[in-house]
N, C-alpha and C positions, 0 to 999 in steps of 0.2 A: 661239128657236136659229137661224132664217135671218129674210135681208130678201131685200127686191125687188133682184135684180141686173140690173135690164134687159131687153134683147134683142139674141139674134143678129142678124147679118145675115139670114138665113134668116129672121126674126121669129121661134124660139120664146124662148120667158120663160125666165130663169136666177133663179134663189136663190144669196143668198150665205149661207154658214155664219157666224153671229156667231163670238164667243169660246166662250157657253155649247157652239154647237153644235158647234164644233172641238172642246171636251171631250169630246162625247157622242159624236163621232164616234169620237176616240181611243179610249174603250173599243170599240167594235166591231171597230175593225183591230186592238186590243193595239197600239197605237203610245202611243211618249210623247208627252205634250202639245206639248213643245219642237219636236216632229218633224211636228208639227201645221201650223205658219205660221201664217199671218192674213188675216184679210180683204184681198181685195185691194187694194193702193193708189189702183187707178185705176177703183175702180168709180160712183166719184159722179164724175167726169168724162167718163168715156167707157163708160158703160154697162156690157153685157157683152163689149163687146171683145174688150177687153187679156186678163182672164181665159180668153176661150175662145181665145187666140193662145199663152196661156203652155201651157193644155191640149194645144196642139194640136202647139207646139212639143218638148214632154215624149214624149207618143202617138210625134214625128217620131224621135224617139230613141233609144227604147227599142223599138219598131217590135213589138209584141208580137203575138203570131202568135196565130192566128184556131183553132178546133177544127173541121175538115172535118165533125166528125161531129154537131156542131151545125146547119150549116149544108143538110144532108143534105134534098133534097126540096122546098128555096127555089129561087126562079126565074132560072135558068142564071146571068143576069148579079151575082147577089151571090155564087152556088158561082164564079166564073171570080175574084170581088174576093178572095174569101178564099182562096181558090188563089195569086193571082198575091201576097197580103201572107207565105201560109207561104212561096214560093219566093225573096223577097226576101231578099238580106245581112241579117243578122242586126244587132238595134240595139248598143245600151248601157247595160246593168243591166234593172232593171224599174220596178215601179209604187211599191216598197217604197224603191229607189233616191232616190227624190227628196223633197224637202219645199221645199214654197213659201211665200214671201212671208216671209222668214229677216230676221231683224233682224242686222245689222252691226253691234257700239257701238264710236264713237270715244272714249264714255262714257259714265259709266250700267252697267249687266247686260245677260245675253242679254235675260231677259223685260221690264226696263223702261230701254232704252238712250236716250240724250240725245239731243235737238237735234241735226240736222247727221249721226247714223248714217245709213249706208247700209240700203237692206233687197232683198235678192238677189231676183228672181223664183223662181228656181228654185236649191236647190243641189243637183248631183247626186255622190254616193258610189257607184263603183264600181269600187273596186281590181279584181276580179278581171277586169275587162275594160280594166287600162292607165288607167283614167281614178279615182283615189283621189277624186279632190275639184276640182269646178269649178261657177264659180259660174254662171248665167246671167243674163240682163239684155235681154228682149222690148221690141221697138220697132213699133207700128204705123205706122210713118209721119210721124206727126200731132206730135211733140215735135220741138221745136226741137234743132238737132247740139248749142247750146251748151250746153243743159239735160241732154242724153245725156252729153257728153263732163264736165259736172261731177260725175255719178254718181263719175268713175274716183277726181275726189279725195277725197269720202269713203270709196272703197274701199281708197286709198290710206295714208289713217289708220287707218284698222281693221285693214290688214296691218300696220303698225309699231307697233301699240298690244303693250307687254308685262304680262307678268301669273306669277305665283307658279301655277305649277301645286299639283298635291297631294303632288309629291313634293320641295314647297320649292325650285323651278330656278324660275327667270326664263325666260320661253319667250312666241315670238307667242302674243296671245289664240287664235287660229285651232285654236293645236295645242291646244288645252285643249280643244276641241272635237272636229276632227276628226283622224282620224290616216291618216300620208302617212307615204312613204319621207321621211329624215332628210334635209337638204340635203348637199353636196358642203361639204367644209371650205371651199375659197376663193369659193364661189360660192350666195347665197343667193335664190334666186325664188321670190316670190310666186305664190301660185295662181293659176290661169288664170282670164282671165273670157271668155265666152260671148257677144257680142252678135247677135243672130237677129233678122231687120228684114222685117216683113209689108208689103206694098203696099197698105195700106188707105188710109193718107191722102192726103193731098195731093202731100205729099214726093216724089222719087225716093228710093229705097230704093241705088240703086249712089251719088248722092250724098252720102246721108246717109254711108256707109260713109268715103269718102274724107273726108269732113267730121271726122269723128269723130276718124277717124286723127291727120289734123293738128294737132286740137284736144289730142288726147292724149300728142302725139308725146314728152314730158316723162316719159311714165309708160313705155311701151314701150319705149323706142328702148337699143337694147344699145351696146356697145362692142366694134369690129373689134381681134378677136383673129389676126394677123398669119401667126403662129406655126403655128397650130391651124387658120386659113382657116374661123375661125365667129366667130362675135355672141357674148359674155357678156354675162347678161340679171342681173349680179349686182343686185338690190333694183327689179328690173324686176316690172312687170305681164305678166302674157302675155297680149293681145287679140288675142282672136279675130273675125272677124265673118262673117256668111252669111243666106242669103234663107230665109224657111219656106219656099219652091217648091224652092229647092236642097236643102235638108236633107231633104224629102221625097223628090224623087228622087233622090237620092245616098244617104241614109242617112249616120251616124255615118262608117262604113269607104269612102265616095266620095268625089272630089275636088269637097267643096262648102265647103271654108275655107279665109276668106284670112287669114292672120296678119301683121298690122301691121307695115309693115316689109319684108316680102315679095312678091317679084313674080308670086308664082305660086299654084294654089290647091292644096290639100293635103288627106288624111283628117282628121280631129279629133285622133287623136292623133300624126300625127305634127307636125301645125299648134299644137300647147300644146305640143309637144316641142321637142327643138334636136337633131335628127337627125348636124347637119355636126360638133356637138359630140362629141356620142355617140360621132359615128365618131373623130375625135382621139385619144377615149379611151380607145376598144377599140385602137385603133392603138399607142397610146403604153402599156398595161398589156399589149400582145402582147409590144411590143419590150424593156420591166420584163423579160418573162418571158422571153425567150430572151437578154437578156444574162446574166439569175442562172443559166440552166442552161448559156449558154457558160464564165462562173465556175465552176460546179459540176464541169463535165467539165476545165477546165483545172486545180481543186485535187485532182480524181482522178488525175489525169495524171500531177501531180506527184509524188501522193502514192505512186503504182504503183512511180514511178521510186526511192522509197525504199525500198520493200517488199522485205527479207529477201530470199536467193535460200538453198537448202540447202545445205552445202557437199559432201553425201555425191550426193546426187539431183539437185540444179539447179531442184528446182521451188519455185515463189517462196511463201511462208509466206500459208496464209492469215490471218484476220484476229483469229482466237483465238488461234492460235498467235505471231503478231507483238504484241497484248498479252499473252499469257502472257511471253513470255521479257523485257518492258517490267516485270513487276512485281518489280523490286528492291527496295522500300519492305515488301514480306515475305515474311521469307526462310525461310517455308513452304512458300512457294509455286516458290521459283527452281526452275529448271530447270536439269536436270545437264547439257544439250548443248544451249545456245542457238544454237548454228549450225547444229544441225541441224534441219530440218521434224520435226513431230507422229511421222511414224512412221517415220521414220529412228531418232528417239531412242525410240522403244521397242523398237524393233530393237537400235539400240545397247546398250539400259538389257539388254536380254533377253541379249545375249551378253556384257554384262562380269557379268550374275550368273551366267552358266552357266561360264564360265570361272571366277568366283570358285569356284564348286559344284564343279569341277573338281581345282582345287586343294586344295581341303579334304582330294576324297576320295583326291585322290594324296598328301597330307600323311599321312591317317589308314592307307593302306596302308603307307607308307614307313616310320613310325613304329615298328609291330612289329617288321618287319625289322630295324633299326637296333636295339633293345631285346634281339631275340634274338641275335646278333651281336657286341653288347656283353657278353652274359650267356656266349656261346664265348669270346669275347678270353678273362673273367674268368675262364674255367675254365681254357683253355689256360694261364694266367697262373699260378694257382693250383695247377697239376700240377707245372708246373718249378719252383717253389717247393719242393714237399714231397718232390720228388728232392731238391734242394740240401741240404734239412736233413735227410736220411736218409744 
């Protein structure tokens, strides 16, 4: 279940979980086996120093908050340390957000990667904190910069590997395992990699950063976009470096991270991102919205100029009225007074109906009178004829 893991610098003995030990731990932690990672790759060469630095890196990133109730009654320095941790800025993710010793197969499978595959010290997934996917490499300043830089050749091969997903669509292999926002159509940036240097070995962390940056330039260097005033990192690997000391001091939200190619330190989220490009795209989207609004207003103004005006009251037609008078294809809905607004048409129709009713009433009144006059005329004519015959 476990093997000797060497000793820490403080003389503490450590134990390393074997494959069976990791499987047993996965049951207790209710995690999938592939989330448990593997045995630390440097255990045989450097004892516990590398795994312990990995652990310290994870703690410095997630910055867990202690429960002050559990240190009540402890020595004052312990309580003060716990309170300082509580008051410190928040970290990113939790322990469950991190997976250690993750194989990144350039060939083969996740469980059986081919020789030459990369193996990330830590994979952090914390989309709720704005870091959907981050690969982390830890160096105790014991390896040569050339060896550290060579890892990125493996990362590049892994990021370029394509496989069909369950939906039958071919995509980068890493996207079949981790969920991240889709790339922009014109820029396909690889997931970022964070290098954490711990000053244990004889090499200077600062010189290690500079040397690795120089050796990996072909992986991270972007192309200048003069119109937008930013660098485009299409097909590039965002490589960010820091020291464990700076990470502990500032946390992921502080200016502790150097993005290769930039001249200043930034918080982690800004370092792995492209703020200048984000600003340019935001300005472009805002300009597009403004142009769309301008065109819509112009179109609306032109439409208003064509809106009919009532010949009676002078008011402009409503949209419903305008649409109604244009329904010439439906004879049943044709308007009787298309030159009038709806209210004026109603009054005109009512007035016309009243006029017709008055006319009918007048005709009805006139008809009996004409009939009576005709009868009287007939009677007069008949009386005169009778006298003539007599």
